[in-house]
C-alpha positions in Angstrom: 190.3 -128.5 -138.4 188.2 -131.1 -136.5 185.2 -132.8 -138.5 181.6 -132.6 -136.4 180.2 -135.1 -135.2 176.8 -133.9 -136.2 176.1 -131.8 -139.3 174.1 -128.8 -139.2 170.7 -129.6 -140.0 170.6 -132.7 -137.5 171.7 -129.8 -134.6 168.4 -127.5 -136.0 166.6 -131.0 -135.5 167.6 -131.6 -132.4 167.0 -128.0 -131.4 163.2 -127.9 -132.8 162.8 -131.0 -131.0 163.7 -129.6 -127.8 161.5 -126.3 -128.4 158.5 -128.6 -129.2 159.1 -129.5 -125.7 158.7 -133.6 -126.8 161.9 -134.6 -124.8 163.6 -132.2 -122.5 167.3 -131.2 -122.7 168.6 -133.6 -120.5 166.9 -136.7 -122.7 168.1 -135.1 -126.0 172.1 -134.4 -125.0 171.7 -137.9 -122.8 170.9 -140.0 -125.9 173.3 -138.1 -128.2 176.2 -138.2 -126.5 176.9 -134.4 -125.8 176.8 -132.1 -123.2 174.6 -128.8 -122.6 177.4 -126.6 -122.9 177.4 -128.1 -126.4 173.5 -128.0 -127.0 173.0 -124.5 -125.4 176.4 -123.3 -127.9 174.3 -124.7 -130.4 171.3 -122.9 -129.5 173.7 -120.2 -129.6 174.8 -120.0 -133.2 171.4 -121.9 -134.8 168.9 -121.0 -133.0 165.8 -120.2 -134.9 167.7 -121.2 -138.0 165.8 -123.5 -140.6 167.3 -126.1 -142.5 167.9 -124.2 -145.6 169.6 -121.3 -143.6 172.0 -123.7 -142.4 173.0 -124.8 -145.9 173.4 -121.0 -146.7 175.7 -119.9 -143.1 178.1 -122.8 -144.0 178.5 -121.7 -147.6 179.3 -118.4 -146.2 181.7 -119.7 -143.4 183.3 -121.4 -146.4 183.6 -118.2 -148.5 185.2 -116.2 -145.9 187.9 -119.2 -145.6 189.3 -118.3 -148.9 
């Protein structure tokens, strides 16, 4: 399995930045070096989550691997 460049908490921060309207999705993607497809995949997976919820999700995913 490959290691992700961004942690779940960082992804949530980027999504919140886009939701707030501070910057456009295009600007965020360009600055972070990701594609729009990646951004929207993250939005589908992490949309509406808080940082604490992402930690819980990560723990649950680890449990499922065992």
